N, C-alpha and C positions, 0 to 999 in steps of 0.2 A: 886202856888200863895197863899200867906199868907192871912189869913182872921182875921178880928176883929169882934167878934160876928158872925152875919150872913152876913156881908158885906165884899167883897174882898178888899184887900189893894193893889192898883195899878193895872195896866193892863199889858199884855205881851209887852215886849220891842222888837223893830225890831232887828233882827239879822239874819245872813246867816245861813240856816240850814246845818247840817253836820251829816254824818253817816259813819259807817265803810264800807270799800270797799266791804266786803262780802255781804252787803245789797243792793249794787247798782243794781245787776241783778234783784232780785225780785221787787225792787222799780220801775225799768224801765219797766218791764212787766205790773205792776199795773198802772203805769202812762200812758202807751200807751192805756190800756183799758179805763181808765178814760177820756182820751183825745177824743177817738173815740165816747164814749157815750155822752160826753159834746157837741162835735161839732155837732153830729147828732141831739141831742135833741134841741140844740139852734136854728139850722137852721130850723128844722121841726116846732118847736113851733112859731118862729118869723114869718115865711112865712105864716103859717096857720092863725094866728090871724091878721096879716097884710092884708091878702086877705079878711078877714071878714070886716075890717074897712076901706078898700080902701087905705091903707098906702103902702109905698114902703120900702122894706128892702134892706140894703146894707150889704151883707154877710162879706165883708172884714172889715167893721166897727164893726160888731158884734164880729168878731174874735179878733179884737184889744181890744175891751172892755173886752171880756171874758179873754184873756191872761193877761191883766193888773190886773184884779181882782185876778186872781190866783197867780200872782207874789206877789201881796201885801198880799194875804193869806199865802203864804209860808214864807214870812218875819216875820209875826206875829204869826206863828205856828197855822194857821187856817185850816179849811177844804177846799178841792177843791171846786171851785165855778162853778156853772152851772145854766142854765135855768131849770125851772120846769114847765112842761105843766100843772100839776094839780094846782099848786099855781097861775099860770097865769089865768087858768080858774076861780079860786075862786076870784081873783081880778077883772076879767071882770064882773063876776056875781054880785059882790059887787058895781059895778058902777064906777070902776077905769077908768080914762080918760088920765092920763099922768104918767110920770116916778116918780112923787112925791109920788105915791103909794109905790114904793119900799123904799123910804127914811122913809116914815111913818111906814111901816112894820118893817124895820130894827130898828127904834127907839123904837117901841113897844116891839120888842124881847129883846132889851138891857135892857129896864125897867123891863120886866118880869124876866130876868135872874138876875139882880142886886138887885131888891127890892121886887119882887113879886114871887119869885121862888117856893113858897109853894102853890100858888093860884090854879094852875092846877095839883098839884101832884096827886090828887085822881081821875083825869078825866080818864075814861077808854080809852084804845087805840082804842077799837072798835068805840067809838064816833068820834075820829079823823079820823079813817079809813073811816067811813061813809061820813064825809065831803069831804075827798079826792075822794072817789068813785063817790059821787054825782056830784062833779065838773068835774071829768074825763069823765063822761057819756056825757057831753056836747061836748067833743072833737070827739066823734064818728060821722061819716058822712056816714051813710048807703046809701043815694042817690048817693053820689059820687062813692062809691064802685060799685053800680049797673051800674053807667055810664061807669066806667072802663070796666065792663064786655061787654058793648055794643060797645065801641069804640076801646079798645085794651086789648085783654085778657092776654097778657103777663104782663101788668101792674097790672091787677086784680090778677093774680097768684103771682106776687111779693108781693102785699099787704097782701095776705093770708099767704104766707110763713113767712113774717116778723112778723105778728101778732102771728102765731103759735109758731115761734121760741122764741119770748119774753115770751109767756104764759107758755110753757113747759120747756124751757131751761134757761130762765133768760134774763135780758136786754142785756148784752154784747154778749152772744152767739147768741141771736136773731138778733141783729144788724149785727154781723159778717156773719151770714147766708144770710141775705138780701143783704149785700154788695157783697158777693161772687156771689150770683145769679144775681145781676145787672151786674157785670163784665162779667159773662158767657153770659148773653143775649146780651151785647154790642159786645163781640167777635163774637157771632153767627151772628149778623147783619153785621159785617164787614167781616167775613170769607165767608159768603154766601149772598152777596148783590144782589140787583136787577140789571139786565142788560136787556134793552128792545130795540126793533127796533122801530124807530119813523116814523110817517107819517105826512103829512102836510094837514091841513084842508083848507077850502075855504077862510079863512081869512089870511092864511099864517103862522099860528101858528103850532107848532110841538107837537104831542101827541103820546102816545103808540099806535102802529098800530095793535096790536092783537085784532081781533074781532071788529074793528072799520072801518068805511067806509072813509078811509083817503088815500091821494095820496102818492105813493111812486115813487121816481124819477127813471126812467129806467136806469139800469147800476150803480146805487148808492144805497148803504145801509147806512142809518143813524142809529147809535147805541149810546145809552146813557148808561154810567156806573155810578152807583149811590153810589160810596164809594171811599175812598182812595185806591190807588193801592199799595199793599205791599205784602210781601212774602207769606202770607196765601191765598190770593185770586188772585194773578197774574196768576197762572196756569189756573184758571177758566176763567179769562178774555181772555187769549190766546185761550183756547179751544172754547169759545163762538164765537170769531171772525173767527177761522178756520172753524167751522161748518157753519157759515153764508156764508163764501166764497164758500164752497162746495155746499151748498144748493141753494143759489141764483145766484151764479156765476156773481158777479158784477165786474165792472172795478174799482170802488172806494168804500172803506168803510170809512165813515166819523164818527169819534168818538166825540160825544158831551161831553165835559169835565167839564161842569159847576159845577157838584157835586163832582169832583175829587179834594180832598184837599191835597193829598200827593202822592209822588212816591218814593219808596225806592230803594235801589240798586238792590235787587233781581228782583223787578218788572221792572226795567230799562233793566236788562239782558233779561227778558222774552219779553219785547217790541222789543228789537234788534232781537232776534230769530224769533219773529212773523213777523216782517217786511221782513226779508230774505225769509221766507217761503211764504208769500203772494206775494212778488215780483216775485218768481219763478212761480207762477200761473197766473201772469199778473194782480194782484190786487194791488192797491196803497192805502196807508193809509193817511188820513188827520185828523187833530185835530182842533176842534172849541171851542173857549172860554176857552182855557187853561190858568190858572193863571200865571201872569208874574213870580212869585216866582218859580213855577214849571218848567216854560220854562228855567229859569236860572239853575235849578237843572239838567235838561236834557243836558244842554250845558256842565255843569261840569262833567256829567256822560260820555260825549263823544258821545251821541246818535245822534248828528246832523251830524256825519260822516256817519250814516246809514240812519236815517230819514231825509227826505228833509226838511230843515228849511223853504222853501217856502210853505210847506203844513200845516202851522199853521195859522189859520184864526181867526179874532176877532168875527165873526158872521156867522150864517149859510148862510145867503144871500151872504156874501162875498165868502164863500167856494164854493157855487154852481156856482156863476159867474165865479170864477177862474177855476174851473173844466171844465165848458163849454168851456172856452177859450183854456184850455190845450187839451181838446178832439178835438177842431176844428184845432189846430195846428198839431196834430198827425193824422188827417184824411188823406185819400189817396191823395198824392200830385200830381199824374199824371194828366196832363192837358186834358181837353176835346178836342178831335180832331175837333169838329165842331167849337170851338172858333178860330182855326187857319185857318179856311177855307178849311180844307182837307175833302175829302169825305171818309166816313167810308168804309172799305174794307169788 
């Protein structure tokens, strides 16, 4: 950009950026890192400050705004645009109330660059760092970390790992470590989910039966599975029901499916095998509150050729009533000789 005296002549004109093919790989890697940091910082900062002010954040709208700003920056040869937690904290402590603050700040920066660029030339960077650190300290929420320790220690561990990663390895590696740990924790919960036997209280509601004084229906085991059924946990599901059949020797095992959000092909095969094994032991499977979408999946999988489609019920009461009727139909059909007037021999 040409200058006349100390003033620039003209501003960058919009144009499509272009580079050599050999630079595409390194630029793509850098772009992915910038995108990850920008998205994480934007969502974390916006949700944090919105919670303080009682506002509502729309993540999709935030991403559209951030993407639009970066497209414009690319066309004008600018820097990547992102949210800054420290600048947001400075603005809040300065009494900012609306987005006009950003416009005022951008205007002030433009004036400083164009006309007053020597005013802050001798300002020590330590002074600027002190301003940022003082503002960033307001972002720390030690009581919330203590609360995480009390209510969910995996979240507490995740917060410590993310903080340590950023401090010792940098922003991008720290975020990558936190994301990787979050994914591992998610898979752990899905691979080893909770499955519990339910009992009925005096009001008719169903709760976990272990260690509680709850009613269990004779001949019926009610079992709740609290995760999607997929290849990684379907074997555990099958083993749990087989163990229950051997331990309690029921006529029916009723699976409460409210928390089941998916059934993949591998899990469908395990269900078919389980049904054959339980039927050979005289145990029938029934399903309660299975989502319509999953029932359609089971139909496409061909499971209704093995599982009785009449054993899918909308509620626990409907299932128990139907099971009682089925058990009555399969009771001993021999007539009582006294009813026919015959004397017993």
